[in-house]
Each structure stands twice: as C-alpha cells, then as structure tokens.
Backbone as numpy.savetxt, mean C-alpha at the origin, in Angstrom:
# Nx Ny Nz CAx CAy CAz Cx Cy Cz
4.93 16.31 -5.99 4.21 15.27 -6.68 5.21 14.18 -7.06
4.79 12.94 -6.91 5.67 11.83 -7.26 5.48 11.48 -8.72
6.56 11.48 -9.46 6.52 10.98 -10.83 7.35 9.72 -10.87
7.10 8.89 -11.84 7.77 7.60 -11.90 8.74 7.58 -13.07
9.78 8.39 -13.00 10.82 8.34 -14.01 11.76 7.20 -13.69
12.63 6.88 -14.61 13.54 5.75 -14.43 14.39 5.88 -13.18
14.91 7.07 -12.91 15.81 7.24 -11.78 15.11 7.22 -10.43
13.83 7.55 -10.38 13.12 7.60 -9.10 12.05 6.54 -8.96
11.96 5.62 -9.90 10.87 4.64 -9.90 10.84 3.79 -8.65
11.94 3.15 -8.31 11.92 2.26 -7.15 11.77 3.05 -5.86
12.32 4.28 -5.81 12.17 5.11 -4.62 10.70 5.48 -4.42
10.02 5.88 -5.48 8.61 6.24 -5.40 7.77 5.02 -5.02
8.09 3.86 -5.57 7.36 2.64 -5.24 7.49 2.32 -3.76
8.70 2.42 -3.24 8.93 2.13 -1.81 8.21 3.13 -0.93
8.16 4.38 -1.34 7.47 5.40 -0.55 5.97 5.11 -0.48
5.39 4.68 -1.58 3.96 4.36 -1.60 3.68 3.13 -0.76
4.54 2.13 -0.86 4.36 0.92 -0.05 4.43 1.26 1.43
5.37 2.11 1.82 5.51 2.49 3.22 4.27 3.25 3.70
3.79 4.20 2.90 2.61 4.98 3.27 1.39 4.08 3.47
1.23 3.14 2.58 0.09 2.22 2.69 0.23 1.33 3.92
1.42 0.83 4.18 1.65 0.00 5.36 1.40 0.79 6.64
1.80 2.06 6.68 1.54 2.91 7.85 0.06 3.09 8.10
-0.68 3.31 7.03 -2.13 3.49 7.18 -2.79 2.22 7.67
-2.40 1.08 7.11 -2.99 -0.19 7.53 -2.56 -0.55 8.95
-1.33 -0.22 9.33 -0.82 -0.56 10.66 -1.51 0.24 11.76
-2.11 1.36 11.41 -2.79 2.18 12.41 -4.31 2.11 12.30
-4.81 1.30 11.37 -6.25 1.20 11.16 -6.90 0.23 12.14
-8.01 0.65 12.71 -8.75 -0.23 13.64 -9.47 -1.33 12.88
-9.61 -1.20 11.56 -10.30 -2.21 10.75 -9.41 -3.39 10.41
-8.13 -3.32 10.72 -7.20 -4.40 10.42 -7.00 -5.24 11.67
-6.97 -6.54 11.48 -6.78 -7.47 12.59 -5.50 -7.12 13.36
-5.54 -7.13 14.70 -4.36 -6.76 15.50 -3.11 -7.58 15.17
-3.27 -8.84 14.85 -2.12 -9.67 14.49 -1.46 -9.15 13.22
-2.26 -8.78 12.26 -1.72 -8.25 11.00 -1.11 -6.87 11.20
-1.73 -6.06 12.08 -1.16 -4.74 12.38 0.23 -4.88 12.99
0.40 -5.83 13.91 1.72 -6.05 14.51 2.73 -6.50 13.46
2.30 -7.37 12.55 3.20 -7.82 11.49 3.60 -6.66 10.58
2.66 -5.79 10.26 2.98 -4.62 9.44 3.96 -3.69 10.16
3.77 -3.51 11.46 4.68 -2.65 12.22 6.08 -3.23 12.24
6.19 -4.55 12.30 7.52 -5.18 12.25 8.17 -4.95 10.88
7.38 -4.99 9.83 7.92 -4.74 8.48 8.35 -3.29 8.31
7.63 -2.38 8.95 7.95 -0.96 8.82 9.31 -0.61 9.41
9.80 -1.43 10.32 11.13 -1.20 10.88 12.18 -1.19 9.78
12.01 -2.04 8.79 12.96 -2.14 7.69 12.82 -1.00 6.68
11.77 -0.20 6.81 11.54 0.91 5.89 11.89 2.24 6.53
12.69 2.22 7.57 13.03 3.44 8.28 13.74 4.47 7.43
14.52 4.05 6.45 15.25 5.00 5.61 14.44 5.47 4.41
13.22 4.98 4.25 12.35 5.40 3.15 11.60 6.65 3.59
11.66 7.71 2.80 11.00 8.96 3.18 9.49 8.84 3.02
8.79 9.72 3.72 7.33 9.73 3.68 6.83 10.43 2.43
5.56 10.18 2.12 4.93 10.79 0.95 3.52 11.21 1.34
3.07 12.30 0.76 1.67 12.73 0.92 0.86 11.94 -0.10
0.02 11.07 0.38 -0.67 10.13 -0.51 -1.62 10.83 -1.47
-2.13 11.97 -1.10 -3.05 12.68 -2.01 -2.32 13.30 -3.20
-1.00 13.35 -3.15 -0.23 13.96 -4.24 0.39 12.93 -5.18
0.06 11.67 -5.03 0.60 10.63 -5.91 -0.09 10.71 -7.26
0.69 10.81 -8.31 0.15 10.85 -9.67 0.17 9.43 -10.24
-0.91 8.71 -10.01 -0.99 7.29 -10.36 -0.92 7.07 -11.87
-1.33 8.04 -12.66 -1.37 7.87 -14.12 0.03 7.85 -14.73
1.01 8.36 -14.03 2.35 8.45 -14.59 3.18 7.18 -14.41
2.67 6.22 -13.68 3.43 4.99 -13.46 3.43 4.13 -14.71
4.60 3.69 -15.09 4.77 2.80 -16.23 5.51 1.56 -15.76
5.11 0.43 -16.29 5.71 -0.83 -15.86 6.38 -1.52 -17.04
7.49 -2.16 -16.75 8.20 -2.95 -17.74 8.69 -4.21 -17.03
9.46 -5.01 -17.69 9.87 -6.28 -17.06 10.81 -6.07 -15.89
11.44 -4.90 -15.79 12.34 -4.64 -14.67 11.61 -4.24 -13.39
10.44 -3.66 -13.51 9.71 -3.23 -12.32 8.31 -3.84 -12.24
8.05 -4.86 -13.02 6.70 -5.46 -13.05 6.32 -6.12 -11.73
7.29 -6.43 -10.88 6.96 -7.03 -9.60 6.20 -6.05 -8.70
6.29 -4.76 -8.98 5.56 -3.76 -8.21 4.12 -3.58 -8.69
3.77 -4.11 -9.82 2.46 -3.86 -10.42 1.31 -4.24 -9.49
1.28 -5.46 -9.01 0.20 -5.89 -8.13 0.24 -5.14 -6.80
1.44 -4.98 -6.23 1.56 -4.29 -4.95 1.03 -2.86 -5.03
1.39 -2.15 -6.07 0.94 -0.76 -6.20 -0.54 -0.68 -6.54
-1.07 -1.66 -7.23 -2.52 -1.69 -7.47 -3.29 -1.89 -6.16
-2.78 -2.74 -5.29 -3.40 -2.91 -3.97 -3.27 -1.62 -3.17
-2.10 -0.98 -3.22 -1.91 0.30 -2.53 -2.92 1.33 -3.03
-3.12 1.40 -4.33 -4.08 2.32 -4.91 -5.48 2.08 -4.34
-5.87 0.80 -4.28 -7.21 0.48 -3.76 -7.34 0.82 -2.29
-6.30 0.55 -1.50 -6.35 0.88 -0.07 -6.41 2.39 0.13
-5.54 3.11 -0.54 -5.46 4.56 -0.34 -6.68 5.30 -0.86
-7.40 4.71 -1.80 -8.59 5.35 -2.35 -9.88 4.75 -1.81
-9.79 3.90 -0.80 -10.97 3.34 -0.16 -11.77 2.41 -1.03
-11.13 1.70 -1.93 -11.84 0.83 -2.87 -11.94 -0.61 -2.40
-11.38 -0.92 -1.25 -11.48 -2.29 -0.72 -12.61 -2.29 0.30
-13.63 -3.10 0.07 -14.78 -3.10 1.00 -14.40 -3.65 2.36
-15.07 -3.12 3.38 -14.87 -3.58 4.75 -15.73 -4.81 4.98
-15.23 -5.70 5.81 -15.99 -6.91 6.12 -16.46 -6.80 7.56
-17.77 -6.83 7.75 -18.34 -6.81 9.10 -18.22 -8.19 9.71
-18.00 -8.23 11.02 -17.91 -9.53 11.69 -19.26 -10.25 11.67
-20.35 -9.49 11.73 -21.67 -10.09 11.70 -22.03 -10.62 10.32
-21.58 -9.94 9.30 -21.91 -10.31 7.92 -20.65 -10.75 7.21
-20.13 -11.86 7.60 -18.90 -12.38 7.02 -19.11 -12.71 5.55
-18.05 -12.54 4.75 -18.17 -12.86 3.34 -18.22 -14.36 3.09
-17.80 -15.12 4.08 -17.89 -16.59 3.97 -19.26 -17.03 4.48
-19.86 -17.93 3.77 -21.15 -18.44 4.20 -20.97 -19.90 4.60
-21.54 -20.24 5.75 -21.45 -21.62 6.21 -22.39 -22.50 5.40
-21.89 -23.66 5.02 -22.71 -24.56 4.21 -23.66 -25.35 5.05
C-alpha cells in the first residue's frame, strides 16, 4: 500500500502519475496524437517503479506548500483511475454549434 509520508511523498506521487499515464497511453478512448505524446513522456519515467492502482490509499495524502504542485495532478489521476471522467462520444460532442 502506498502511504504519503515525508520521505516517500514525491516517489509515491511519481508512481501514481506514471500509472495513470500508462493507462491513458493504452486506452482506445484517448486520441492517438495524445497517446503518442504520453508514450514519449513515459520514456522519462523509466526509473519510476510501477504501482498497483487499486492499492493506493488516497486518504493518506497530505499537501503543503512544498508538494502543492501535485494537488491538481493527483486529483486528475484519482478521477481517471476511478472512472470519474465522462467519455465524450464523437456523435454527441460536448460542444454545440451555434
């Protein structure tokens, strides 16, 4: 289980970011251009170990001014990993033509 103590905070954050990027990079619901961009970013995360996303203890994360830059990123990761971001159908675009 990942806990977010002071010594492992940035390591845990990077592991979650990598796991989310891997899932999005292999998803058929993501635009191919964005998938390629994610795969290029994953090259730089080669030394970051993998994590089992179902074992992340989201309640234990604490943020302060030193790690607050991860707040939005990890919230997006939480939504992606828990299926909370709605899918957009090509037929029913969220944009409406005026």
